[in-house]
C-alpha positions as CSV (number, residue, x, y, z in Angstrom):
1,M,95.4,49.5,30.7
2,R,93.9,46.3,29.4
3,G,90.7,44.8,28.2
4,A,88.0,46.8,26.4
5,A,89.7,50.1,27.1
6,F,92.9,48.9,25.5
7,A,91.1,47.4,22.6
8,L,89.2,50.6,21.9
9,L,92.6,52.4,21.7
10,H,93.6,49.9,19.0
11,V,90.5,50.8,17.0
12,A,92.1,54.2,16.6
13,S,95.4,52.7,15.5
14,A,93.7,50.9,12.6
15,M,92.0,54.2,11.7
16,R,88.7,52.4,11.3
17,V,85.7,54.4,10.3
18,A,83.5,54.4,13.4
19,T,79.9,55.3,14.0
20,R,80.8,56.8,17.4
21,A,84.0,58.3,18.8
22,V,85.8,57.5,22.0
23,L,87.6,60.6,23.4
24,W,90.0,60.4,26.3
25,D,91.3,62.9,28.9
26,L,95.0,62.4,29.5
27,D,96.2,63.3,33.0
28,G,94.5,61.3,35.7
29,T,92.6,59.1,33.2
30,L,95.2,57.5,30.9
31,C,98.2,58.6,33.0
32,D,98.6,58.8,36.8
33,S,100.1,62.3,37.0
34,F,98.7,63.9,40.2
35,R,101.7,63.4,42.5
36,L,104.2,64.6,39.9
37,A,102.0,67.6,38.9
38,F,101.3,68.6,42.5
39,D,105.0,68.4,43.5
40,A,106.0,70.4,40.5
41,T,103.4,73.0,41.4
42,Q,104.8,73.3,44.9
43,D,108.4,73.6,43.6
44,V,107.5,76.3,41.2
45,L,105.6,78.3,43.8
46,A,108.3,78.0,46.4
47,A,111.1,78.9,43.9
48,R,109.3,82.3,43.4
49,G,108.6,83.0,47.0
50,H,104.9,82.0,47.0
51,A,103.2,79.8,49.6
52,G,102.4,76.3,48.7
53,V,98.8,75.0,48.2
54,S,96.9,72.2,49.7
55,E,95.8,69.2,47.7
56,A,92.2,70.5,48.0
57,E,93.3,73.9,46.6
58,Y,95.2,72.2,43.8
59,H,92.2,70.0,42.8
60,A,89.9,73.0,42.9
61,C,91.9,74.7,40.2
62,T,92.6,71.8,37.9
63,R,89.5,72.9,35.9
64,Y,91.7,75.7,34.5
65,A,94.5,75.7,32.0
66,T,98.0,75.6,33.7
67,P,98.8,79.4,33.5
68,E,95.4,80.3,34.9
69,R,95.6,77.6,37.6
70,L,99.0,78.8,38.8
71,A,98.0,82.5,38.7
72,R,95.0,81.6,40.9
73,H,97.2,79.7,43.3
74,V,99.2,82.9,44.0
75,G,96.0,84.9,44.7
76,L,95.4,86.6,41.3
77,R,92.1,86.6,39.5
78,P,91.1,87.3,35.9
79,G,91.1,91.0,35.3
80,D,94.0,91.7,37.6
81,A,96.8,93.6,35.8
82,A,99.4,90.9,36.5
83,F,97.1,87.9,35.9
84,E,98.2,86.9,32.4
85,R,101.9,87.9,32.8
86,V,102.3,86.0,36.1
87,G,100.3,83.0,34.8
88,A,102.5,82.8,31.7
89,E,105.7,83.0,33.7
90,L,104.6,80.4,36.3
91,G,103.1,78.2,33.6
92,G,106.4,78.2,31.6
93,A,108.4,77.3,34.7
94,F,105.9,74.5,35.5
95,D,105.9,73.1,32.0
96,A,109.8,73.0,32.0
97,L,109.9,71.3,35.4
98,Y,107.0,68.9,34.7
99,I,108.3,67.7,31.4
100,S,111.7,67.1,32.8
101,K,110.2,65.0,35.6
102,A,107.5,63.0,33.9
103,V,106.9,63.9,30.3
104,L,103.3,64.4,31.4
105,T,100.9,67.4,31.0
106,N,97.4,68.4,31.6
107,A,97.6,71.4,29.3
108,A,99.9,71.8,26.3
109,V,99.4,69.7,23.2
110,A,103.2,69.2,22.7
111,Y,103.3,67.5,26.1
112,A,100.3,65.4,25.4
113,E,102.1,64.2,22.3
114,A,105.2,63.5,24.4
115,V,103.5,61.5,27.0
116,L,101.6,59.4,24.5
117,A,104.8,58.7,22.6
118,A,106.7,57.9,25.8
119,H,104.1,55.2,26.7
120,G,103.9,53.8,23.2
121,L,100.3,55.1,22.7
122,R,100.6,57.9,20.2
123,E,99.9,55.9,17.1
124,L,96.6,54.7,18.7
125,F,95.0,58.2,18.5
126,A,93.9,59.9,15.3
127,V,93.5,63.4,17.0
128,V,95.4,64.9,19.9
129,H,94.7,68.4,21.4
130,G,95.7,70.3,24.5
131,A,94.4,73.5,26.1
132,D,96.8,75.6,23.9
133,S,95.5,74.1,20.6
134,V,91.8,74.7,21.1
135,R,89.7,77.9,21.3
136,A,88.9,77.4,25.0
137,P,89.9,74.8,27.6
138,K,87.5,72.6,29.6
139,P,84.9,72.9,31.0
140,R,84.1,74.7,27.7
141,P,83.1,72.2,25.0
142,D,85.3,73.8,22.3
143,G,88.1,71.2,22.4
144,L,85.8,68.2,22.3
145,A,83.8,69.7,19.5
146,Q,87.0,70.4,17.6
147,C,88.1,66.7,18.0
148,V,84.8,65.5,16.7
149,R,84.9,67.9,13.8
150,E,88.4,66.8,12.8
151,L,87.5,63.1,13.0
152,R,84.5,63.8,10.7
153,D,86.7,65.8,8.3
154,A,89.2,62.9,8.2
155,G,86.5,60.5,7.3
156,L,87.0,58.5,10.5
157,L,83.6,59.2,12.1
158,R,80.2,58.8,10.6
159,A,77.9,59.6,13.5
160,P,74.6,60.9,12.1
161,A,74.4,64.7,12.0
162,G,72.7,66.1,15.1
163,S,73.2,62.9,17.1
164,C,75.6,62.1,19.9
165,A,79.0,61.7,18.4
166,G,80.4,59.4,21.1
167,V,81.7,59.2,24.6
168,Y,84.3,61.2,26.6
169,I,86.2,59.5,29.4
170,G,87.7,61.7,32.1
171,D,88.5,62.1,35.8
172,S,87.2,65.6,36.7
173,P,83.9,67.5,37.0
174,S,85.2,69.8,34.2
175,D,85.6,66.8,32.0
176,G,82.0,65.7,32.6
177,E,80.7,69.3,32.1
178,A,82.6,69.8,28.8
179,A,81.3,66.5,27.5
180,R,77.7,67.2,28.4
181,R,78.0,70.7,26.8
182,A,79.5,69.1,23.7
183,G,76.5,66.6,23.5
184,L,78.6,63.6,24.3
185,A,78.0,60.6,26.6
186,T,80.3,60.6,29.7
187,L,82.2,58.0,31.7
188,G,84.0,59.2,34.8
189,V,87.0,57.3,36.3
190,C,87.7,57.5,40.0
191,W,91.4,56.8,40.0
192,G,92.4,60.3,39.0
193,S,92.7,63.6,40.8
194,H,89.0,63.8,42.0
195,P,87.3,61.4,44.5
196,A,84.2,59.5,43.5
197,A,82.0,61.7,45.7
198,S,82.9,64.9,43.8
199,L,82.3,63.2,40.4
200,A,79.0,61.9,41.6
201,A,78.0,65.3,43.0
202,C,78.6,67.1,39.7
203,A,76.0,64.9,38.1
204,H,77.7,65.2,34.7
205,F,78.6,61.5,34.2
206,D,76.5,58.7,32.8
207,A,78.5,56.2,34.9
208,L,81.4,56.2,37.3
209,C,84.1,53.6,37.1
210,A,86.3,52.9,40.2
211,T,88.5,50.4,38.5
212,E,89.7,49.5,35.0
213,A,87.5,46.4,35.1
214,E,84.5,48.7,35.7
215,L,85.5,50.9,32.8
216,D,85.8,47.7,30.6
217,A,82.3,46.7,31.7
218,A,80.9,50.2,31.0
219,L,82.4,50.3,27.6
220,L,81.2,46.8,26.8
221,A,77.7,47.1,28.2
222,G,77.0,50.8,27.6
223,A,76.7,51.6,31.3
224,D,73.4,49.8,31.6
225,G,74.7,46.4,32.7
226,A,73.8,44.4,29.5
227,P,76.7,42.0,29.1
228,P,78.3,41.3,25.7
229,S,76.9,38.1,24.0
230,A,79.0,35.0,24.1
231,V,80.3,33.2,21.0
232,A,81.5,29.7,20.3
233,F,85.0,28.7,19.4
234,L,85.1,25.4,17.4
235,L,88.6,23.9,17.5
236,D,90.2,21.3,15.3
237,R,92.5,19.1,17.4
238,D,95.7,17.9,15.8
239,G,97.9,20.8,14.8
240,V,95.8,23.2,16.8
241,L,95.6,22.0,20.4
242,N,98.3,19.3,20.2
243,E,101.2,18.4,18.0
244,D,100.4,16.9,14.7
245,V,102.4,13.6,14.6
246,G,101.6,12.9,11.0
247,Y,99.8,9.9,9.5
248,P,98.1,7.9,10.9
249,G,97.8,10.3,13.8
250,V,97.7,10.0,17.6
251,L,96.8,6.4,18.2
252,E,97.7,6.2,21.9
253,P,97.2,8.7,24.7
254,A,101.0,8.7,25.3
255,Q,101.5,10.2,21.9
256,L,99.6,13.4,22.7
257,A,101.6,16.5,23.5
258,L,100.1,20.0,23.8
259,L,101.3,22.7,21.5
260,P,102.8,25.8,23.2
261,G,100.2,28.4,24.1
262,A,97.3,26.0,23.6
263,A,96.3,25.8,27.3
264,R,96.6,29.5,27.7
265,A,94.4,30.1,24.6
266,V,91.7,27.7,26.0
267,G,92.0,29.4,29.4
268,R,91.5,32.9,27.8
269,V,88.3,31.7,26.1
270,C,87.0,30.2,29.3
271,E,87.9,33.3,31.3
272,R,85.8,35.4,28.9
273,G,82.8,33.2,29.2
274,H,82.7,31.9,25.6
275,A,81.9,28.3,24.6
276,L,84.4,25.8,23.3
277,C,84.0,22.6,21.3
278,V,86.5,20.4,19.6
279,V,85.6,19.0,16.2
280,T,88.1,16.4,15.0
281,N,88.5,13.8,12.3
282,Q,89.9,10.5,13.7
283,K,89.7,8.3,10.6
284,S,92.2,5.9,12.1
285,V,89.3,4.3,13.9
286,G,87.4,3.7,10.7
287,A,90.6,2.3,9.2
288,G,91.0,-0.2,12.1
289,L,94.3,1.3,13.3
290,T,93.0,2.2,16.7
291,S,89.8,2.1,18.8
292,S,87.2,4.6,19.9
293,A,88.3,3.7,23.5
294,H,91.8,4.8,22.8
295,I,90.5,8.0,21.3
296,D,88.4,8.6,24.4
297,A,91.5,8.0,26.6
298,T,93.5,10.4,24.5
299,H,90.8,13.0,25.0
300,A,90.8,12.5,28.7
301,R,94.6,13.0,28.6
302,L,94.0,16.2,26.6
303,R,91.6,17.6,29.1
304,A,93.9,16.8,32.0
305,A,97.0,18.3,30.3
306,L,95.1,21.5,29.6
307,R,93.9,21.9,33.2
308,L,97.4,21.1,34.5
309,A,98.9,23.9,32.3
310,D,96.2,26.4,32.9
311,S,93.6,26.0,35.7
312,R,91.1,28.0,33.6
313,A,91.2,25.7,30.6
314,E,88.1,23.5,30.4
315,L,87.1,22.1,27.1
316,G,83.5,21.7,26.2
317,P,82.2,18.8,24.1
318,I,84.7,16.9,21.9
319,L,83.0,15.7,18.8
320,V,84.6,13.0,16.7
321,S,84.1,11.6,13.2
322,Y,85.7,8.1,12.9
323,G,85.4,8.2,9.1
324,E,83.2,5.2,8.8
325,D,81.3,4.8,5.5
326,G,77.7,5.9,5.8
327,V,78.0,6.7,9.5
328,R,77.2,10.2,10.7
329,P,79.0,12.5,11.5
330,Q,81.0,12.3,8.3
331,P,84.5,13.8,8.6
332,K,85.4,17.3,7.5
333,P,85.1,18.9,4.9
334,Q,81.5,17.7,5.4
335,P,79.8,20.1,7.8
336,D,78.3,17.4,10.1
337,L,80.7,18.0,13.1
338,L,80.2,21.7,13.0
339,V,76.5,21.4,12.7
340,D,76.4,19.1,15.7
341,A,78.7,21.4,17.7
342,L,76.5,24.5,17.1
343,A,73.5,22.5,18.2
344,A,75.3,21.2,21.3
345,L,76.4,24.7,22.3
346,G,73.1,26.4,21.3
347,C,75.0,28.9,19.1
348,A,74.1,30.4,15.8
349,A,76.6,29.9,13.0
350,E,77.2,33.7,12.7
351,R,78.3,33.8,16.3
352,A,81.0,31.1,16.0
353,L,84.6,30.8,14.8
354,M,86.3,27.7,13.6
355,V,90.0,27.4,14.2
356,G,91.8,24.8,12.1
357,D,95.0,24.1,10.2
358,A,93.7,22.7,6.9
359,R,91.6,23.6,3.9
360,T,89.1,20.9,4.9
361,D,88.5,22.7,8.1
362,A,87.8,25.9,6.1
363,E,85.4,24.1,3.7
364,A,83.5,22.6,6.6
365,A,83.1,26.0,8.2
366,A,82.0,27.6,4.9
367,A,79.4,24.9,4.4
368,C,77.6,25.9,7.5
369,G,78.3,29.7,7.5
370,V,80.9,29.7,10.3
371,R,83.9,32.1,10.1
372,F,87.2,30.4,9.8
373,A,90.7,31.2,11.2
374,L,93.8,29.3,9.9
375,V,96.7,28.5,12.1
376,T,100.2,27.5,10.8
377,S,101.3,25.6,13.9
378,S,101.6,22.3,11.9
379,A,103.0,21.2,8.5
380,H,99.4,21.1,7.3
381,G,98.8,24.6,8.4
382,E,101.9,25.9,6.6
383,A,100.8,24.1,3.5
384,A,97.3,25.6,3.7
385,A,98.7,29.1,4.1
386,A,100.9,28.6,1.1
387,E,97.9,27.3,-0.8
388,L,95.9,30.3,0.2
389,V,98.6,32.6,-1.1
390,R,98.7,30.7,-4.4
391,A,95.0,30.9,-4.8
392,A,95.1,34.7,-4.5
393,R,91.3,34.7,-4.3
394,T,89.0,37.0,-2.4
395,A,85.6,35.8,-1.1
396,A,82.4,38.0,-1.3
397,C,83.0,39.0,2.3
398,G,86.4,40.5,1.4
399,A,88.4,37.8,3.1
400,P,91.1,35.6,1.3
401,A,89.8,32.3,0.1
402,F,91.0,28.9,-1.1
403,D,90.4,27.8,-4.7
404,S,87.3,26.0,-3.4
405,G,85.9,29.4,-2.4
406,A,86.1,28.7,1.3
407,P,87.0,32.0,3.0
408,V,89.4,32.6,5.8
409,G,87.5,35.5,7.4
410,G,89.2,35.0,10.8
411,G,92.7,35.6,9.4
412,V,95.9,33.5,9.4
413,H,97.8,33.2,12.7
414,A,100.9,31.5,14.0
415,D,99.0,29.4,16.5
416,L,95.8,29.0,18.5
417,L,96.7,31.6,21.1
418,A,97.3,34.2,18.4
419,A,94.0,33.3,16.8
420,V,92.1,33.5,20.1
421,E,93.7,36.9,21.1
422,A,92.8,38.4,17.7
423,E,89.2,37.2,17.9
424,L,88.8,38.4,21.5
425,A,90.1,41.8,20.5
426,R,87.6,41.8,17.6
427,L,84.8,40.9,19.9
428,D,85.8,43.6,22.4
429,C,85.6,46.2,19.6
430,E,82.3,44.8,18.4
431,A,80.8,44.9,21.8
432,A,82.1,48.3,22.6
433,E,80.8,49.7,19.3
434,T,77.3,48.4,20.3
435,A,77.7,49.8,23.8
436,L,78.7,53.2,22.4
437,E,75.5,53.2,20.3
438,R,73.6,52.5,23.5
439,L,75.3,55.3,25.4
440,A,74.8,57.7,22.5
441,G,71.2,56.7,22.3
442,R,70.7,57.7,25.9
443,V,72.1,61.2,25.1
444,D,69.9,61.5,22.0
445,A,66.9,60.5,24.1
446,R,67.6,63.2,26.6
447,R,67.9,65.7,23.8
448,S,64.6,64.6,22.2
449,A,62.8,64.8,25.6
450,G,64.1,68.4,26.0
451,G,66.1,67.5,29.0
452,V,69.7,68.5,29.8
453,V,72.1,66.7,27.5
């Protein structure tokens, strides 16, 4: 699992207080368990002299907890004298076989804990329940209501009372029915145990997702097709994109060498549809040590090197201050370069991130209201990080700050790639939270109109 879905799981790991909750089914949604569960069912039935079941018969009973499902497979029904006893015996045998095969379950909470732990996901969830730890299994809404209640009690969910508390993601009609009855928004995934046609026919889901990419889109857009808004990445050059060679800097194109991960970072930003602009001081021109033509040639080499390393990597404008007295743009820490970059990209300051390796980068960003991320991929960056620690200051926004008051709201990272990945994850969470509000709003609107939630 990747993208928005994975980012939303990491929201849980940070135990952030959320306005809306994201609740997940396990088998068939997070874990591909059908074949193992179906085979284990056949083995258990055969070992006790019962006929096997077809895939259609298996799917028809997955709405029930494991003991009831297996009792129904052997022809028993609720109210039969042997129903509970046989269901418990078959269920115990199934659980023992299933856990030995796959550490997966669609019923017991202990197995849910096991599968999440086995896949390294357990720490990402604040609450985990199975059919044996709630009052009644799906399609009853009891389990989902209990999850929401426990998230509220833990102080992790602040959805307004009486409003939709979030979204449930599942792969079966019973998942959709339980979510609707619990007053939640619903997203159905079509890679589980039920085909898209049966999910559509039940009419319980706000949207169906055939692929992980479609689930990402639904989580980011709230199932109504509105894309997340783009942002601008403003990048310093030396020590961020290419190696910092020290004073007086890169004077000839041949001196330029990309830093590890820089091309991939630029490619990731481009892949996500965000804008890029380089804002760099090249005061060696003003000092007469090189020419603007050499700087232009160096930037042509930079663009070519990025494209060669990652075909997605396309830089936007490269804005340069030559450090000439009285000539605009003045070099950082003056904000001229960033102001010009925002204008060139048509981006508001609050939707931009400056990535640099020096306090002067942070001060330029602060001067025009742009968030700043510090990278330590150069000697300047390491020194700036040490200076930040010594300052031990906190800005009004809660971020660490230099003595000058310039905040580092985008964090401190080892290199550009780490800074980009952190920002993209933050943007995914931001977009998903907005989308969840949109999904919840649709449920609240149905409730207000007196329609079926």
